[in-house]
PDB file of N, CA, C and O in Angstrom:
ATOM      1  N   MET A   1     197.568 135.381  55.453  1.00  0.00           N
ATOM      2  CA  MET A   1     196.429 135.342  56.350  1.00  0.00           C
ATOM      3  C   MET A   1     196.121 136.756  56.821  1.00  0.00           C
ATOM      4  O   MET A   1     197.019 137.507  57.203  1.00  0.00           O
ATOM      5  N   LEU A   2     194.868 137.101  56.790  1.00  0.00           N
ATOM      6  CA  LEU A   2     194.426 138.412  57.242  1.00  0.00           C
ATOM      7  C   LEU A   2     194.217 138.362  58.753  1.00  0.00           C
ATOM      8  O   LEU A   2     193.449 137.543  59.259  1.00  0.00           O
ATOM      9  N   VAL A   3     194.907 139.244  59.461  1.00  0.00           N
ATOM     10  CA  VAL A   3     194.779 139.297  60.912  1.00  0.00           C
ATOM     11  C   VAL A   3     193.874 140.475  61.236  1.00  0.00           C
ATOM     12  O   VAL A   3     194.242 141.626  61.000  1.00  0.00           O
ATOM     13  N   GLY A   4     192.690 140.192  61.776  1.00  0.00           N
ATOM     14  CA  GLY A   4     191.723 141.247  61.979  1.00  0.00           C
ATOM     15  C   GLY A   4     191.619 141.753  63.404  1.00  0.00           C
ATOM     16  O   GLY A   4     191.887 142.925  63.667  1.00  0.00           O
ATOM     17  N   SER A   5     191.240 140.902  64.306  1.00  0.00           N
ATOM     18  CA  SER A   5     190.946 141.378  65.650  1.00  0.00           C
ATOM     19  C   SER A   5     192.212 141.493  66.498  1.00  0.00           C
ATOM     20  O   SER A   5     193.227 140.853  66.224  1.00  0.00           O
ATOM     21  N   ASP A   6     192.122 142.318  67.521  1.00  0.00           N
ATOM     22  CA  ASP A   6     193.242 142.472  68.453  1.00  0.00           C
ATOM     23  C   ASP A   6     193.576 141.155  69.131  1.00  0.00           C
ATOM     24  O   ASP A   6     194.746 140.848  69.358  1.00  0.00           O
ATOM     25  N   PHE A   7     192.546 140.371  69.456  1.00  0.00           N
ATOM     26  CA  PHE A   7     192.774 139.091  70.113  1.00  0.00           C
ATOM     27  C   PHE A   7     193.582 138.154  69.220  1.00  0.00           C
ATOM     28  O   PHE A   7     194.510 137.494  69.687  1.00  0.00           O
ATOM     29  N   GLN A   8     193.227 138.095  67.931  1.00  0.00           N
ATOM     30  CA  GLN A   8     193.965 137.252  66.996  1.00  0.00           C
ATOM     31  C   GLN A   8     195.423 137.704  66.893  1.00  0.00           C
ATOM     32  O   GLN A   8     196.333 136.876  66.844  1.00  0.00           O
ATOM     33  N   LYS A   9     195.636 139.010  66.860  1.00  0.00           N
ATOM     34  CA  LYS A   9     197.003 139.525  66.797  1.00  0.00           C
ATOM     35  C   LYS A   9     197.788 139.133  68.042  1.00  0.00           C
ATOM     36  O   LYS A   9     198.961 138.773  67.943  1.00  0.00           O
ATOM     37  N   ARG A  10     197.159 139.199  69.209  1.00  0.00           N
ATOM     38  CA  ARG A  10     197.840 138.832  70.464  1.00  0.00           C
ATOM     39  C   ARG A  10     198.254 137.366  70.447  1.00  0.00           C
ATOM     40  O   ARG A  10     199.364 137.024  70.855  1.00  0.00           O
ATOM     41  N   ILE A  11     197.362 136.505  69.975  1.00  0.00           N
ATOM     42  CA  ILE A  11     197.668 135.076  69.926  1.00  0.00           C
ATOM     43  C   ILE A  11     198.870 134.825  69.009  1.00  0.00           C
ATOM     44  O   ILE A  11     199.694 133.954  69.285  1.00  0.00           O
ATOM     45  N   LEU A  12     198.963 135.586  67.924  1.00  0.00           N
ATOM     46  CA  LEU A  12     200.071 135.426  66.979  1.00  0.00           C
ATOM     47  C   LEU A  12     201.369 136.056  67.472  1.00  0.00           C
ATOM     48  O   LEU A  12     202.410 135.908  66.832  1.00  0.00           O
ATOM     49  N   GLY A  13     201.316 136.764  68.615  1.00  0.00           N
ATOM     50  CA  GLY A  13     202.533 137.338  69.188  1.00  0.00           C
ATOM     51  C   GLY A  13     202.668 138.829  69.003  1.00  0.00           C
ATOM     52  O   GLY A  13     203.667 139.412  69.426  1.00  0.00           O
ATOM     53  N   TYR A  14     201.688 139.467  68.380  1.00  0.00           N
ATOM     54  CA  TYR A  14     201.751 140.914  68.209  1.00  0.00           C
ATOM     55  C   TYR A  14     201.603 141.603  69.559  1.00  0.00           C
ATOM     56  O   TYR A  14     200.894 141.115  70.439  1.00  0.00           O
ATOM     57  N   GLY A  15     202.268 142.727  69.715  1.00  0.00           N
ATOM     58  CA  GLY A  15     202.163 143.510  70.935  1.00  0.00           C
ATOM     59  C   GLY A  15     202.447 144.965  70.620  1.00  0.00           C
ATOM     60  O   GLY A  15     202.893 145.295  69.521  1.00  0.00           O
ATOM     61  N   LEU A  16     202.193 145.819  71.570  1.00  0.00           N
ATOM     62  CA  LEU A  16     202.397 147.251  71.367  1.00  0.00           C
ATOM     63  C   LEU A  16     203.885 147.543  71.204  1.00  0.00           C
ATOM     64  O   LEU A  16     204.704 147.163  72.040  1.00  0.00           O
ATOM     65  N   MET A  17     204.217 148.226  70.111  1.00  0.00           N
ATOM     66  CA  MET A  17     205.593 148.600  69.817  1.00  0.00           C
ATOM     67  C   MET A  17     205.648 150.124  69.728  1.00  0.00           C
ATOM     68  O   MET A  17     204.811 150.753  69.080  1.00  0.00           O
ATOM     69  N   THR A  18     206.634 150.696  70.383  1.00  0.00           N
ATOM     70  CA  THR A  18     206.866 152.138  70.308  1.00  0.00           C
ATOM     71  C   THR A  18     208.248 152.362  69.728  1.00  0.00           C
ATOM     72  O   THR A  18     209.230 151.784  70.195  1.00  0.00           O
ATOM     73  N   ALA A  19     208.319 153.206  68.707  1.00  0.00           N
ATOM     74  CA  ALA A  19     209.602 153.527  68.086  1.00  0.00           C
ATOM     75  C   ALA A  19     209.843 155.030  68.212  1.00  0.00           C
ATOM     76  O   ALA A  19     208.987 155.841  67.859  1.00  0.00           O
ATOM     77  N   GLU A  20     211.017 155.384  68.719  1.00  0.00           N
ATOM     78  CA  GLU A  20     211.440 156.786  68.742  1.00  0.00           C
ATOM     79  C   GLU A  20     212.456 156.938  67.615  1.00  0.00           C
ATOM     80  O   GLU A  20     213.505 156.295  67.606  1.00  0.00           O
ATOM     81  N   ILE A  21     212.116 157.803  66.673  1.00  0.00           N
ATOM     82  CA  ILE A  21     212.967 158.005  65.502  1.00  0.00           C
ATOM     83  C   ILE A  21     213.584 159.395  65.605  1.00  0.00           C
ATOM     84  O   ILE A  21     212.877 160.403  65.620  1.00  0.00           O
ATOM     85  N   LEU A  22     214.909 159.433  65.676  1.00  0.00           N
ATOM     86  CA  LEU A  22     215.632 160.699  65.652  1.00  0.00           C
ATOM     87  C   LEU A  22     216.072 160.940  64.218  1.00  0.00           C
ATOM     88  O   LEU A  22     216.610 160.043  63.569  1.00  0.00           O
ATOM     89  N   TYR A  23     215.843 162.156  63.722  1.00  0.00           N
ATOM     90  CA  TYR A  23     216.129 162.439  62.320  1.00  0.00           C
ATOM     91  C   TYR A  23     216.612 163.879  62.146  1.00  0.00           C
ATOM     92  O   TYR A  23     216.454 164.722  63.029  1.00  0.00           O
ATOM     93  N   ARG A  24     217.200 164.128  60.991  1.00  0.00           N
ATOM     94  CA  ARG A  24     217.654 165.467  60.613  1.00  0.00           C
ATOM     95  C   ARG A  24     216.952 165.865  59.320  1.00  0.00           C
ATOM     96  O   ARG A  24     216.798 165.054  58.407  1.00  0.00           O
ATOM     97  N   ILE A  25     216.529 167.126  59.256  1.00  0.00           N
ATOM     98  CA  ILE A  25     215.939 167.616  58.014  1.00  0.00           C
ATOM     99  C   ILE A  25     216.991 168.412  57.250  1.00  0.00           C
ATOM    100  O   ILE A  25     217.886 168.992  57.863  1.00  0.00           O
ATOM    101  N   PRO A  26     216.898 168.451  55.919  1.00  0.00           N
ATOM    102  CA  PRO A  26     217.923 169.131  55.121  1.00  0.00           C
ATOM    103  C   PRO A  26     218.095 170.617  55.446  1.00  0.00           C
ATOM    104  O   PRO A  26     219.206 171.138  55.352  1.00  0.00           O
ATOM    105  N   ASP A  27     217.029 171.298  55.821  1.00  0.00           N
ATOM    106  CA  ASP A  27     217.114 172.736  56.100  1.00  0.00           C
ATOM    107  C   ASP A  27     217.923 173.050  57.357  1.00  0.00           C
ATOM    108  O   ASP A  27     218.550 174.106  57.440  1.00  0.00           O
ATOM    109  N   HIS A  28     217.914 172.144  58.333  1.00  0.00           N
ATOM    110  CA  HIS A  28     218.617 172.349  59.601  1.00  0.00           C
ATOM    111  C   HIS A  28     219.375 171.073  59.978  1.00  0.00           C
ATOM    112  O   HIS A  28     218.954 170.366  60.893  1.00  0.00           O
ATOM    113  N   PRO A  29     220.473 170.764  59.302  1.00  0.00           N
ATOM    114  CA  PRO A  29     221.169 169.492  59.520  1.00  0.00           C
ATOM    115  C   PRO A  29     221.845 169.350  60.885  1.00  0.00           C
ATOM    116  O   PRO A  29     222.206 168.238  61.269  1.00  0.00           O
ATOM    117  N   LYS A  30     222.026 170.444  61.625  1.00  0.00           N
ATOM    118  CA  LYS A  30     222.664 170.356  62.937  1.00  0.00           C
ATOM    119  C   LYS A  30     221.690 169.975  64.047  1.00  0.00           C
ATOM    120  O   LYS A  30     222.112 169.611  65.145  1.00  0.00           O
ATOM    121  N   PHE A  31     220.389 170.058  63.767  1.00  0.00           N
ATOM    122  CA  PHE A  31     219.379 169.763  64.785  1.00  0.00           C
ATOM    123  C   PHE A  31     218.841 168.348  64.610  1.00  0.00           C
ATOM    124  O   PHE A  31     218.507 167.920  63.505  1.00  0.00           O
ATOM    125  N   LEU A  32     218.769 167.631  65.734  1.00  0.00           N
ATOM    126  CA  LEU A  32     218.100 166.334  65.740  1.00  0.00           C
ATOM    127  C   LEU A  32     216.656 166.555  66.184  1.00  0.00           C
ATOM    128  O   LEU A  32     216.401 167.233  67.180  1.00  0.00           O
ATOM    129  N   GLN A  33     215.735 165.990  65.454  1.00  0.00           N
ATOM    130  CA  GLN A  33     214.330 166.073  65.818  1.00  0.00           C
ATOM    131  C   GLN A  33     213.833 164.675  66.140  1.00  0.00           C
ATOM    132  O   GLN A  33     214.429 163.681  65.725  1.00  0.00           O
ATOM    133  N   SER A  34     212.739 164.607  66.881  1.00  0.00           N
ATOM    134  CA  SER A  34     212.235 163.329  67.361  1.00  0.00           C
ATOM    135  C   SER A  34     210.820 163.089  66.849  1.00  0.00           C
ATOM    136  O   SER A  34     209.998 164.004  66.801  1.00  0.00           O
ATOM    137  N   PHE A  35     210.552 161.844  66.467  1.00  0.00           N
ATOM    138  CA  PHE A  35     209.228 161.420  66.035  1.00  0.00           C
ATOM    139  C   PHE A  35     208.913 160.131  66.784  1.00  0.00           C
ATOM    140  O   PHE A  35     209.707 159.191  66.757  1.00  0.00           O
ATOM    141  N   LEU A  36     207.763 160.075  67.452  1.00  0.00           N
ATOM    142  CA  LEU A  36     207.346 158.892  68.201  1.00  0.00           C
ATOM    143  C   LEU A  36     206.231 158.203  67.434  1.00  0.00           C
ATOM    144  O   LEU A  36     205.278 158.851  67.003  1.00  0.00           O
ATOM    145  N   TRP A  37     206.348 156.880  67.261  1.00  0.00           N
ATOM    146  CA  TRP A  37     205.368 156.130  66.483  1.00  0.00           C
ATOM    147  C   TRP A  37     205.017 154.846  67.218  1.00  0.00           C
ATOM    148  O   TRP A  37     205.903 154.130  67.686  1.00  0.00           O
ATOM    149  N   GLN A  38     203.708 154.550  67.321  1.00  0.00           N
ATOM    150  CA  GLN A  38     203.253 153.329  67.990  1.00  0.00           C
ATOM    151  C   GLN A  38     202.346 152.537  67.061  1.00  0.00           C
ATOM    152  O   GLN A  38     201.543 153.098  66.315  1.00  0.00           O
ATOM    153  N   THR A  39     202.494 151.235  67.125  1.00  0.00           N
ATOM    154  CA  THR A  39     201.620 150.322  66.401  1.00  0.00           C
ATOM    155  C   THR A  39     201.750 148.942  67.035  1.00  0.00           C
ATOM    156  O   THR A  39     202.611 148.724  67.887  1.00  0.00           O
ATOM    157  N   GLU A  40     200.904 148.022  66.623  1.00  0.00           N
ATOM    158  CA  GLU A  40     201.071 146.640  67.055  1.00  0.00           C
ATOM    159  C   GLU A  40     202.004 145.974  66.064  1.00  0.00           C
ATOM    160  O   GLU A  40     201.811 146.073  64.852  1.00  0.00           O
ATOM    161  N   ASP A  41     203.019 145.293  66.582  1.00  0.00           N
ATOM    162  CA  ASP A  41     204.010 144.679  65.718  1.00  0.00           C
ATOM    163  C   ASP A  41     204.463 143.351  66.300  1.00  0.00           C
ATOM    164  O   ASP A  41     204.206 143.044  67.463  1.00  0.00           O
ATOM    165  N   LEU A  42     205.132 142.582  65.480  1.00  0.00           N
ATOM    166  CA  LEU A  42     205.556 141.237  65.838  1.00  0.00           C
ATOM    167  C   LEU A  42     207.051 141.226  66.112  1.00  0.00           C
ATOM    168  O   LEU A  42     207.860 141.397  65.201  1.00  0.00           O
ATOM    169  N   ALA A  43     207.415 141.022  67.383  1.00  0.00           N
ATOM    170  CA  ALA A  43     208.832 140.966  67.761  1.00  0.00           C
ATOM    171  C   ALA A  43     209.376 139.589  67.431  1.00  0.00           C
ATOM    172  O   ALA A  43     208.593 138.639  67.449  1.00  0.00           O
ATOM    173  N   PRO A  44     210.623 139.408  67.138  1.00  0.00           N
ATOM    174  CA  PRO A  44     211.709 140.384  67.121  1.00  0.00           C
ATOM    175  C   PRO A  44     212.002 140.958  65.737  1.00  0.00           C
ATOM    176  O   PRO A  44     212.922 141.762  65.591  1.00  0.00           O
ATOM    177  N   HIS A  45     211.231 140.557  64.710  1.00  0.00           N
ATOM    178  CA  HIS A  45     211.540 141.002  63.347  1.00  0.00           C
ATOM    179  C   HIS A  45     210.886 142.333  62.975  1.00  0.00           C
ATOM    180  O   HIS A  45     211.358 143.005  62.058  1.00  0.00           O
ATOM    181  N   PHE A  46     209.814 142.729  63.659  1.00  0.00           N
ATOM    182  CA  PHE A  46     209.130 144.004  63.479  1.00  0.00           C
ATOM    183  C   PHE A  46     208.817 144.319  62.015  1.00  0.00           C
ATOM    184  O   PHE A  46     209.351 145.287  61.472  1.00  0.00           O
ATOM    185  N   PRO A  47     207.962 143.522  61.364  1.00  0.00           N
ATOM    186  CA  PRO A  47     207.640 143.775  59.958  1.00  0.00           C
ATOM    187  C   PRO A  47     206.951 145.119  59.717  1.00  0.00           C
ATOM    188  O   PRO A  47     207.210 145.766  58.702  1.00  0.00           O
ATOM    189  N   GLU A  48     206.083 145.547  60.626  1.00  0.00           N
ATOM    190  CA  GLU A  48     205.387 146.829  60.451  1.00  0.00           C
ATOM    191  C   GLU A  48     206.372 147.994  60.537  1.00  0.00           C
ATOM    192  O   GLU A  48     206.293 148.938  59.751  1.00  0.00           O
ATOM    193  N   LEU A  49     207.286 147.927  61.480  1.00  0.00           N
ATOM    194  CA  LEU A  49     208.296 148.971  61.622  1.00  0.00           C
ATOM    195  C   LEU A  49     209.193 149.024  60.393  1.00  0.00           C
ATOM    196  O   LEU A  49     209.518 150.107  59.906  1.00  0.00           O
ATOM    197  N   ASN A  50     209.591 147.870  59.893  1.00  0.00           N
ATOM    198  CA  ASN A  50     210.440 147.845  58.706  1.00  0.00           C
ATOM    199  C   ASN A  50     209.736 148.440  57.493  1.00  0.00           C
ATOM    200  O   ASN A  50     210.362 149.141  56.698  1.00  0.00           O
ATOM    201  N   LYS A  51     208.430 148.167  57.340  1.00  0.00           N
ATOM    202  CA  LYS A  51     207.669 148.781  56.243  1.00  0.00           C
ATOM    203  C   LYS A  51     207.630 150.296  56.403  1.00  0.00           C
ATOM    204  O   LYS A  51     207.802 151.036  55.434  1.00  0.00           O
ATOM    205  N   PHE A  52     207.400 150.753  57.639  1.00  0.00           N
ATOM    206  CA  PHE A  52     207.334 152.184  57.899  1.00  0.00           C
ATOM    207  C   PHE A  52     208.678 152.857  57.607  1.00  0.00           C
ATOM    208  O   PHE A  52     208.712 153.919  56.985  1.00  0.00           O
ATOM    209  N   LEU A  53     209.778 152.253  58.045  1.00  0.00           N
ATOM    210  CA  LEU A  53     211.096 152.847  57.812  1.00  0.00           C
ATOM    211  C   LEU A  53     211.459 152.841  56.333  1.00  0.00           C
ATOM    212  O   LEU A  53     212.110 153.772  55.858  1.00  0.00           O
ATOM    213  N   ALA A  54     211.051 151.811  55.597  1.00  0.00           N
ATOM    214  CA  ALA A  54     211.278 151.781  54.146  1.00  0.00           C
ATOM    215  C   ALA A  54     210.497 152.902  53.472  1.00  0.00           C
ATOM    216  O   ALA A  54     211.008 153.560  52.566  1.00  0.00           O
ATOM    217  N   PHE A  55     209.249 153.124  53.914  1.00  0.00           N
ATOM    218  CA  PHE A  55     208.450 154.236  53.389  1.00  0.00           C
ATOM    219  C   PHE A  55     209.134 155.569  53.685  1.00  0.00           C
ATOM    220  O   PHE A  55     209.223 156.433  52.812  1.00  0.00           O
ATOM    221  N   TRP A  56     209.616 155.734  54.915  1.00  0.00           N
ATOM    222  CA  TRP A  56     210.289 156.970  55.329  1.00  0.00           C
ATOM    223  C   TRP A  56     211.481 157.243  54.417  1.00  0.00           C
ATOM    224  O   TRP A  56     211.627 158.347  53.893  1.00  0.00           O
ATOM    225  N   GLU A  57     212.327 156.243  54.230  1.00  0.00           N
ATOM    226  CA  GLU A  57     213.535 156.414  53.415  1.00  0.00           C
ATOM    227  C   GLU A  57     213.178 156.801  51.974  1.00  0.00           C
ATOM    228  O   GLU A  57     213.895 157.578  51.344  1.00  0.00           O
ATOM    229  N   LYS A  58     212.089 156.265  51.464  1.00  0.00           N
ATOM    230  CA  LYS A  58     211.702 156.497  50.079  1.00  0.00           C
ATOM    231  C   LYS A  58     210.982 157.829  49.876  1.00  0.00           C
ATOM    232  O   LYS A  58     211.224 158.516  48.884  1.00  0.00           O
ATOM    233  N   GLU A  59     210.096 158.203  50.811  1.00  0.00           N
ATOM    234  CA  GLU A  59     209.177 159.321  50.595  1.00  0.00           C
ATOM    235  C   GLU A  59     209.487 160.597  51.368  1.00  0.00           C
ATOM    236  O   GLU A  59     209.006 161.667  50.995  1.00  0.00           O
ATOM    237  N   ILE A  60     210.278 160.512  52.434  1.00  0.00           N
ATOM    238  CA  ILE A  60     210.498 161.677  53.290  1.00  0.00           C
ATOM    239  C   ILE A  60     211.946 162.125  53.162  1.00  0.00           C
ATOM    240  O   ILE A  60     212.862 161.303  53.191  1.00  0.00           O
ATOM    241  N   GLU A  61     212.148 163.432  53.021  1.00  0.00           N
ATOM    242  CA  GLU A  61     213.490 163.965  52.818  1.00  0.00           C
ATOM    243  C   GLU A  61     214.369 163.884  54.058  1.00  0.00           C
ATOM    244  O   GLU A  61     215.594 163.883  53.946  1.00  0.00           O
ATOM    245  N   ALA A  62     213.772 163.818  55.217  1.00  0.00           N
ATOM    246  CA  ALA A  62     214.538 163.785  56.468  1.00  0.00           C
ATOM    247  C   ALA A  62     215.352 162.502  56.550  1.00  0.00           C
ATOM    248  O   ALA A  62     214.868 161.421  56.212  1.00  0.00           O
ATOM    249  N   ARG A  63     216.592 162.634  57.003  1.00  0.00           N
ATOM    250  CA  ARG A  63     217.491 161.486  57.137  1.00  0.00           C
ATOM    251  C   ARG A  63     217.396 160.925  58.548  1.00  0.00           C
ATOM    252  O   ARG A  63     217.502 161.668  59.524  1.00  0.00           O
ATOM    253  N   ILE A  64     217.198 159.632  58.655  1.00  0.00           N
ATOM    254  CA  ILE A  64     217.093 158.978  59.963  1.00  0.00           C
ATOM    255  C   ILE A  64     218.478 158.881  60.592  1.00  0.00           C
ATOM    256  O   ILE A  64     219.444 158.463  59.954  1.00  0.00           O
ATOM    257  N   HIS A  65     218.547 159.277  61.864  1.00  0.00           N
ATOM    258  CA  HIS A  65     219.798 159.197  62.622  1.00  0.00           C
ATOM    259  C   HIS A  65     219.805 157.954  63.507  1.00  0.00           C
ATOM    260  O   HIS A  65     220.754 157.170  63.479  1.00  0.00           O
ATOM    261  N   THR A  66     218.735 157.775  64.297  1.00  0.00           N
ATOM    262  CA  THR A  66     218.649 156.679  65.257  1.00  0.00           C
ATOM    263  C   THR A  66     217.202 156.226  65.388  1.00  0.00           C
ATOM    264  O   THR A  66     216.276 157.033  65.303  1.00  0.00           O
ATOM    265  N   VAL A  67     217.018 154.930  65.596  1.00  0.00           N
ATOM    266  CA  VAL A  67     215.691 154.375  65.894  1.00  0.00           C
ATOM    267  C   VAL A  67     215.815 153.548  67.168  1.00  0.00           C
ATOM    268  O   VAL A  67     216.608 152.608  67.239  1.00  0.00           O
ATOM    269  N   ARG A  68     215.017 153.911  68.177  1.00  0.00           N
ATOM    270  CA  ARG A  68     214.962 153.142  69.429  1.00  0.00           C
ATOM    271  C   ARG A  68     213.598 152.475  69.499  1.00  0.00           C
ATOM    272  O   ARG A  68     212.573 153.102  69.234  1.00  0.00           O
ATOM    273  N   VAL A  69     213.597 151.191  69.859  1.00  0.00           N
ATOM    274  CA  VAL A  69     212.361 150.414  69.843  1.00  0.00           C
ATOM    275  C   VAL A  69     212.087 149.833  71.227  1.00  0.00           C
ATOM    276  O   VAL A  69     212.991 149.334  71.897  1.00  0.00           O
ATOM    277  N   ALA A  70     210.831 149.908  71.637  1.00  0.00           N
ATOM    278  CA  ALA A  70     210.364 149.242  72.860  1.00  0.00           C
ATOM    279  C   ALA A  70     209.145 148.417  72.472  1.00  0.00           C
ATOM    280  O   ALA A  70     208.307 148.860  71.687  1.00  0.00           O
ATOM    281  N   HIS A  71     209.053 147.197  73.036  1.00  0.00           N
ATOM    282  CA  HIS A  71     207.948 146.301  72.705  1.00  0.00           C
ATOM    283  C   HIS A  71     207.446 145.635  73.985  1.00  0.00           C
ATOM    284  O   HIS A  71     208.238 145.166  74.803  1.00  0.00           O
ATOM    285  N   GLN A  72     206.140 145.600  74.147  1.00  0.00           N
ATOM    286  CA  GLN A  72     205.590 144.966  75.355  1.00  0.00           C
ATOM    287  C   GLN A  72     205.855 143.470  75.322  1.00  0.00           C
ATOM    288  O   GLN A  72     206.131 142.901  74.266  1.00  0.00           O
ATOM    289  N   ASP A  73     205.770 142.849  76.468  1.00  0.00           N
ATOM    290  CA  ASP A  73     205.985 141.404  76.544  1.00  0.00           C
ATOM    291  C   ASP A  73     204.974 140.682  75.666  1.00  0.00           C
ATOM    292  O   ASP A  73     203.816 141.088  75.559  1.00  0.00           O
ATOM    293  N   LEU A  74     205.422 139.636  75.058  1.00  0.00           N
ATOM    294  CA  LEU A  74     204.524 138.866  74.200  1.00  0.00           C
ATOM    295  C   LEU A  74     203.550 138.071  75.051  1.00  0.00           C
ATOM    296  O   LEU A  74     203.907 137.554  76.110  1.00  0.00           O
ATOM    297  N   LEU A  75     202.340 137.983  74.583  1.00  0.00           N
ATOM    298  CA  LEU A  75     201.295 137.212  75.254  1.00  0.00           C
ATOM    299  C   LEU A  75     201.307 135.804  74.693  1.00  0.00           C
ATOM    300  O   LEU A  75     201.115 135.618  73.491  1.00  0.00           O
ATOM    301  N   GLU A  76     201.526 134.821  75.528  1.00  0.00           N
ATOM    302  CA  GLU A  76     201.638 133.438  75.085  1.00  0.00           C
ATOM    303  C   GLU A  76     200.460 132.628  75.603  1.00  0.00           C
ATOM    304  O   GLU A  76     199.798 133.026  76.561  1.00  0.00           O
ATOM    305  N   PRO A  77     200.199 131.491  74.968  1.00  0.00           N
ATOM    306  CA  PRO A  77     199.064 130.667  75.411  1.00  0.00           C
ATOM    307  C   PRO A  77     199.109 130.264  76.884  1.00  0.00           C
ATOM    308  O   PRO A  77     198.060 130.017  77.479  1.00  0.00           O
ATOM    309  N   VAL A  78     200.302 130.190  77.489  1.00  0.00           N
ATOM    310  CA  VAL A  78     200.372 129.818  78.899  1.00  0.00           C
ATOM    311  C   VAL A  78     199.789 130.904  79.797  1.00  0.00           C
ATOM    312  O   VAL A  78     199.594 130.678  80.991  1.00  0.00           O
ATOM    313  N   ASP A  79     199.516 132.053  79.249  1.00  0.00           N
ATOM    314  CA  ASP A  79     198.936 133.135  80.033  1.00  0.00           C
ATOM    315  C   ASP A  79     197.420 132.984  80.208  1.00  0.00           C
ATOM    316  O   ASP A  79     196.799 133.778  80.914  1.00  0.00           O
ATOM    317  N   TYR A  80     196.831 131.987  79.582  1.00  0.00           N
ATOM    318  CA  TYR A  80     195.396 131.793  79.663  1.00  0.00           C
ATOM    319  C   TYR A  80     195.064 130.649  80.612  1.00  0.00           C
ATOM    320  O   TYR A  80     195.732 129.615  80.618  1.00  0.00           O
ATOM    321  N   ARG A  81     194.026 130.850  81.410  1.00  0.00           N
ATOM    322  CA  ARG A  81     193.511 129.795  82.275  1.00  0.00           C
ATOM    323  C   ARG A  81     192.004 129.760  82.127  1.00  0.00           C
ATOM    324  O   ARG A  81     191.360 130.804  82.023  1.00  0.00           O
ATOM    325  N   TYR A  82     191.444 128.570  82.118  1.00  0.00           N
ATOM    326  CA  TYR A  82     190.003 128.426  82.055  1.00  0.00           C
ATOM    327  C   TYR A  82     189.464 128.244  83.470  1.00  0.00           C
ATOM    328  O   TYR A  82     190.017 127.475  84.257  1.00  0.00           O
ATOM    329  N   ALA A  83     188.401 128.941  83.784  1.00  0.00           N
ATOM    330  CA  ALA A  83     187.791 128.834  85.110  1.00  0.00           C
ATOM    331  C   ALA A  83     186.641 127.837  85.054  1.00  0.00           C
ATOM    332  O   ALA A  83     185.829 127.857  84.129  1.00  0.00           O
ATOM    333  N   LYS A  84     186.585 126.974  86.050  1.00  0.00           N
ATOM    334  CA  LYS A  84     185.460 126.047  86.165  1.00  0.00           C
ATOM    335  C   LYS A  84     184.517 126.623  87.206  1.00  0.00           C
ATOM    336  O   LYS A  84     184.935 126.973  88.310  1.00  0.00           O
ATOM    337  N   GLY A  85     183.268 126.718  86.857  1.00  0.00           N
ATOM    338  CA  GLY A  85     182.288 127.217  87.798  1.00  0.00           C
ATOM    339  C   GLY A  85     181.518 128.391  87.222  1.00  0.00           C
ATOM    340  O   GLY A  85     181.696 128.782  86.068  1.00  0.00           O
ATOM    341  N   GLU A  86     180.676 128.925  88.046  1.00  0.00           N
ATOM    342  CA  GLU A  86     179.851 130.030  87.626  1.00  0.00           C
ATOM    343  C   GLU A  86     179.927 131.126  88.678  1.00  0.00           C
ATOM    344  O   GLU A  86     179.872 130.858  89.879  1.00  0.00           O
ATOM    345  N   ILE A  87     180.051 132.334  88.222  1.00  0.00           N
ATOM    346  CA  ILE A  87     180.113 133.476  89.134  1.00  0.00           C
ATOM    347  C   ILE A  87     178.881 134.341  88.886  1.00  0.00           C
ATOM    348  O   ILE A  87     178.653 134.798  87.766  1.00  0.00           O
ATOM    349  N   CYS A  88     178.104 134.560  89.914  1.00  0.00           N
ATOM    350  CA  CYS A  88     176.901 135.392  89.809  1.00  0.00           C
ATOM    351  C   CYS A  88     177.178 136.743  90.438  1.00  0.00           C
ATOM    352  O   CYS A  88     177.633 136.821  91.579  1.00  0.00           O
ATOM    353  N   VAL A  89     176.911 137.783  89.711  1.00  0.00           N
ATOM    354  CA  VAL A  89     177.093 139.142  90.234  1.00  0.00           C
ATOM    355  C   VAL A  89     175.732 139.812  90.237  1.00  0.00           C
ATOM    356  O   VAL A  89     175.051 139.866  89.213  1.00  0.00           O
ATOM    357  N   HIS A  90     175.341 140.323  91.403  1.00  0.00           N
ATOM    358  CA  HIS A  90     174.018 140.968  91.531  1.00  0.00           C
ATOM    359  C   HIS A  90     174.098 142.412  91.163  1.00  0.00           C
ATOM    360  O   HIS A  90     173.090 143.117  91.209  1.00  0.00           O
TER     361      HIS A  90
END
């Protein structure tokens, strides 16, 4: 299924995910460098993050040391309420 709009992604459980990737490059193996990456992803399996890390391992020479992940709370259907009535704003 193609997920297009942000609203559709939210209903499916997608939320903002931030990953901090600590890595070492071959030229300077004693230094840890940091890369911050954000996308909308589906917790707890994080398919987008896993695709990105697989790409990194395959295409980038830098070796990953640590990955820290933060994900916003999932938006569930119970978070929605329908209002009865009409509101007029002048």
